N, C-alpha and C positions, 0 to 999 in steps of 0.2 A: 325450863330455863335453869341454868346453873350460875351462881354467883360466886366470884372470887374476890376476897377482901384483901387489900395490900396496905401495909403500913406506908410504903413508899412505891412510887411508879414513875416510869418515864412516859408521859403522855405526849400528845401531839404538840402541845404548847410548852413543853418542858416538865421539870421535876414537879411532882405533887405529893401530898400526904393523904393518908386515910381515904383510899379510893376503892370503890367497888366497880368491878367489871363483870357485866352480865352477858352470858353467852346464850344465844337463841338455839332452839333445837336443830336449826339448819347449819350450825357451826360457825355462824357469823357473830360478831360482837353486836349486841343489841343496845348496850347503854355503858357509859363511863361516867361516873359521878360519885358525889359523897356517899358514905355508908348509909344504907337503908335496909331495913329487914334483916333476915337471917342469912348469913353467908354459908356456902357449902364447904369452903376451905378458905383459911387465912394464911397468908404468906408474907414474908418480910419485904421483899422487893420484886415487883413485877415489871418485866420488860416485854416489848414486842420481840417475837422470836424471828431471826433472819432465815433466809433461804440460802441454801448452798447451791450456788449457781453453776458449778461445773464438776462432774464426777464421772469417772470410768469405774463402776463399781467392782468389776471383775479383778481389777488390778490389786485390790486389797490382799488377795491371797498370795501375791507376789512379794509383799513386805519382807524385807530381809534376805531376799534371794539374789539381789543384784549388787552386793556390797564387797565382793571379792575381785581382785584384779584379774581381768581376763587375759587372753593371749594377744591382745592389741598393744601397740606402742603406749597408747593411752586410752582411757575410757571416756566416753561422752554420752550425750543423749542418744546418739546413733548406735553405739554398741549396746546400750541399755534396750533400745527398741528392738534389736535383734533378739535379744534374750526374751523380751516380752512376746514376740511372735512365736518363739518356740514353746513358751509356756502355755499359750492360749490354745495350742493344738491339742491339749489334753483336757480342755473343759467341755463338759456335756451340759445340756439344758438343765439338768438337776443341780450340777455344780453351780451354774450361774445363778439360779434362784436362791440357793443356800448362801452363796457369797454376798449377793445383793442384800439379802435379809440382814446378814451380819453388819454390812456397811450401813444400811439404813437405821438399824438399831444403834450403832455407834454414833451416827450423826445426831440422832435424837438425844442420846445422853450427853453430847457435846453441846447441845443448845440449839440445833437447827430444827426448824418445824417442817421444812419442806426441801426438795432437792430437784435440780434440773439435771437429768441424767443423759449425758452425751453418749448415746447408745449406738456403738458401730459393730458389735459382735452379732452379726445377723444370721450366718449360715453354719453349716456343718464343717468339719475340719478340712474336707476336700473342696470346699467352696461351693457346694451344692445347696440350694435352698431346702429347708425343711418342708415337709408335706403342708404344714400350716406355715405360710409365709412369714407371719409374725410370731413364730414360736418363741424366739428369744425375747421379744418385747412382752409377750404374754408372761414370761418368767419374771421379768423386771417388775411388771405390774403385780404379780402374785406376791413378790417380796415386798412391795410397798404396801399392799393391802394387809399383809400379815403384821407388819410393823406399824401401820397407821400413819406413815409419814405422807405429806403432801407431795404430789409428783407432777413435774412437767417433763414428758418424755420427748426427747430430741433425737428422732431417728437420723442417722448419719448417712449422708451420700458420700460414697467413696468409689471413684471409678478408675483412677490412674495411680500408678506407682511413682509418678514424679511429674514435674512440669513438662517433661518431654513426652508425656502420654504413654509411657511404657506400660506393659501389661503387668498386672498384679502377680506377685510371686509368694510362695510359701504361705506364712500366716496371714498376709494380706487377703488371701482369697476369701477368708471368712468375712471380710468386710464388703467385698466389691458387689456393685450393681451397675447395670446399664441405667440410662435415664428412665427408660420405660419400666424396667424392673423395680427401680426404686420407687416410682410413682405407685406401683402396685403394693409395695411393702409399706409405704407410708399410709396408704389407705386402710390396709389391714391393721396397722398400728393404731390409727385413729379409732377404729372400731373397738379396739382393746380398751383405750382410754375411756371411751364413752360408757363403758360397762363398769368403770371404777367409781371412786368417790366423786361427789359433785365438784370438789375444788380441783381435781386433776385437770391437766391441760396438755396439749400437744403443740410442739414447735417443729422446727427443722433445722438440720445442722450440716451443711456441706463441710466436709472435714477441714479443708485447707485449699489454698491455691495451688498446692502440689498435687491434690487428689481430684480436683473438679475443675473442669474448664468453664469458660464464660457461659456457655449455653446451659451447663448443668447448674451453675449459680442462679441463672435466671429462673429456671424451672423450680428450683428448691424454693425460691422466694414465693413463686406462684402457688405453691402448695398450701402455704399458710399466709395468706395476704394479711398483713397487719398483726401477725402473730410473732412469737419469739423466733429469731433468726440468729443462730450462733455459728462461729467459725474460729478455728485456731488461726492466729495471725502474728507473724513476725516474732516467733518463738526463739529461733536459732540462727546463727550467722550463716550457716551453710544454706538454710532455707531462703534467707534474704538474697543470697548470691544466685541461687537457682532461679528465683522468681525474676531477679533482674535480667539474668541471661535469656530467659524465655519470653518475658512480657515487657522488657525494656522500661521497668519501673520497680521501685521497692514495693514490698507488700502493701503497707498502709497507703502509699501514694497511689498504687493501682486501684485499690479498693475504693478510696474516696472519689477517684475519677470515673469509675465504672459501675458502681453499685448505688442503689438508692439507700444510703446510709441514714438512719434516724434512730429515734429512741427505742425501736423494736430490736435493734441489732445489739449483739453482745459479742465482742471480739476477745478472744481468750489469750492471755499472756501478754502480748505486746511488749516484750522485754528487749526487743532490738528496734528501737525507733529513733529517729533524729529528733531534735528539739522542734523543729517545724511540724513534723508528723504528730508528735505528741500534742502540740497545741491544736492542730486542726482536728485530730481525732476527738479531743475533749469538746471542741465546739460543735462537732457533729450531732451530739446528743446520744451517741452510742454508749453502751456500758462497757467499761473494761473489766473483763473477768479475770481477776487475779487469784493465783494459787501459789502463794509465796513459799509454802513448804515444799511442794513438788518442784517449783522453779529452782529452789536452792538444791534439792536432791539431784536434779538433772543437769545442773550447771547452765540453766537457760540464760541467765542475766538478771539485771535489776530493773524493774519497772521505773519509769520516770515519774514517781508519785508527786513529788513536790511541784513540778511544772504542770503536771496534769490537773492537780487541784487548783493551782493558781489560775488556769484557764477555764475553770468551771466544770471540769470533767466529772462524770459519774463512774463509780466502780463498786464491785462487790467482790465477795470471796467464795472460792470453791476449793474442794479438797483433792480434785483431779485424780492422781494416782492412788489416793487414800492410804499412803504409806504411814501416815499419822493424821488422825482426824481430830482436830481441836480448833474450835472457832477462835478462842483467845490467842492461841499460838499462831494462827495465820496472821492476825492482826499485828501481833508483836513482831513477827518475822518481817512483815512489810516495813514497819517503822525502823526496825533495827538495820534493815538493808540500806535505808536512805541515810541513816547516821554513819554507817561504815563508809559508804561511798563519799559523802560529803564532810565528814569528820566534824559533824555538828550534832546537836541534840534537839528533840521535841520539833521535829521537821514537819510533821503532818498536822500539828495543832494549829488553831486559828486564833485570832485575837479574842473570839467569843467563846470557843469551846476547846477543852483540853484534847490531848491526843486520842485517849480512849474514846471519848465521846464522839469525836470527829470520825473515827474509824467505825464505831458501832452504827452511827447514823448512815454512813456510806453503805455498810453492810445491808442495812434494813431497805434503804431506798434502792440501791443498785440490785441487790438480790431479787426483790419483789418485781422490779420492772423487767429484768432479764428473763425471769420465769413466767411473765404474763400473769402474775398472781396479785390478787387484790389483798395485800398484806402489807406489813412494815410499819404499822402504827396502832396505837390504841384508839381506834376510831370506829364508831358505829357503822356497820355495813361491811367492814373489812372481815376477812377470815380471822377467827380467833387463834392466831398463831402466837403463842405466849410462852414465856420463859420466867419461871420463878427462882429466885436466889435466896439462899439463907445467908443473913448478915450476922448470925450469932456464931461467929468464929474469929480466929485470931487475924484473918485477912481483912474483914470488913466491918468489924465490930464498932469501929469509931469513925467510919467513913459516911459521907453523904454526897448527893449531887454527882457531878462528873467525876469526882475522885473515886466513887464506887466503881465506875467503868475503868478507870485507870488502874485500880487495884486488881480487877478481874483480868485485865490484859497483861500487866506487867509483873504480877506477883508469882506467876508460874503455878498458882494453885487455884485458878479460877474455876476449872472444871469440878473441883471438889465442892464448890458452893452451889451447883445446880440441884435443885430439889425436884422440880416438876417442869413438864413441857406438854403444851397442847398443840396439836395440828388441826386446823379448822374445827376446834372445839373437842377433838379426840384427845383424851387424857393419856398420853402414851408413855410418859415417864412419871414415876412416882417415887418419892424418897431417893432420888438420884439414880434409879435403875429403871430400865425399860420394862414394860409390863410383861413382855415375853422374853426377857433376858436369857434365862436359863435354856429354854428350848431352842431359840435361835443360835446361841452360842455352841450348844452341843452339836447341832447339825453342821455348823461351820467347821468345828474340830474334825468331825468325820470326814468332811471333804478334803481338809488338809492332809489327813492320813492317806486318803485315796490318791491325792496328787503326788505325795511323796513316793508312794508305791509305783505309780505310773512313770515318774521321771528318774 
């Protein structure tokens, strides 16, 4: 047993003082209660640590490479995607493992205890499967094992190049599978996960309505019945128009009419929805997977957060392209986007909780549910996904209660206050740095040098 002593903590029933959290040998929380016995570590503030619900880890190595004006009349998500396809042609399995380790290390240092990896880079550059069908999943798992982060692997089914079912071309060939071949890949990926940490899980992710037909969607759901089901949905105007032309319905409208949508579903982005779609999606029980930094970077649009929350919707946060990995900045970007659109302030707060508290609660609940992970609270039986914060600084020294979370989100300095992170009881961040920070970073820098030479 390990015992953490906190001067303040966010427990399931609210804020409390002088709390001990005991971690069982299996990585679960064994007890939460008043001080008793000798503690192994004392911290100022202890929070449940959230799950990053949407990541494409390989894109971290692209950060900064897509910010110059290209040869097009204007740049958009679609021109960025073309560059991304060219970039991934140079990535080897060794590169993928090193980049993923860097990403998972940065996530841990940013306060995430686990990640749902939306994994679609399956094959070699020519589109041919590796001898070991789940080679790339094996590399993601190796990176997660090295860094100790909790992992929900989401093998992505990607069959077509558009709603018209055109063949995959160029960089897309590394993603593509027939339905039968994807079922084989998913089974091999499941075997990878079963060899990992006990808290690891597997879900499934049909990429989008552009890339998978109705039969493929049904099969994907059958591969993990009752498990995490993730899909990109209504991200771009052109996507909405393409789906309408092919399926005679808008993306959210079609999904709600044709799929068994429930709390196991996580729909990513949803930045192009009508008011009615927003409310219906909220009431469906699905989690909206929001990635405000990436959505801002790619010009996706603004999620209808105010209406979604008013309708009782659940959401969580992901770092998606990993251009910038910061839990607090994802939250702040979402709230600020609502303020800019509506020209008002404090839009995602409620009458009971401040903005920061409401955003953090959403990150905990939505992230855990989207990942199929028993976490998100200081509760016996949950995985010990924990985040320790130092309050002995100019940001938090006089704060308490919900104002602590507001200060972490809106000061721009929240990441500097993180001291420790545990993932299922694994103590992976100490004194603000990942326990393998130097080794992982050095290998990532070597990969960047290799890619610069190749490109």
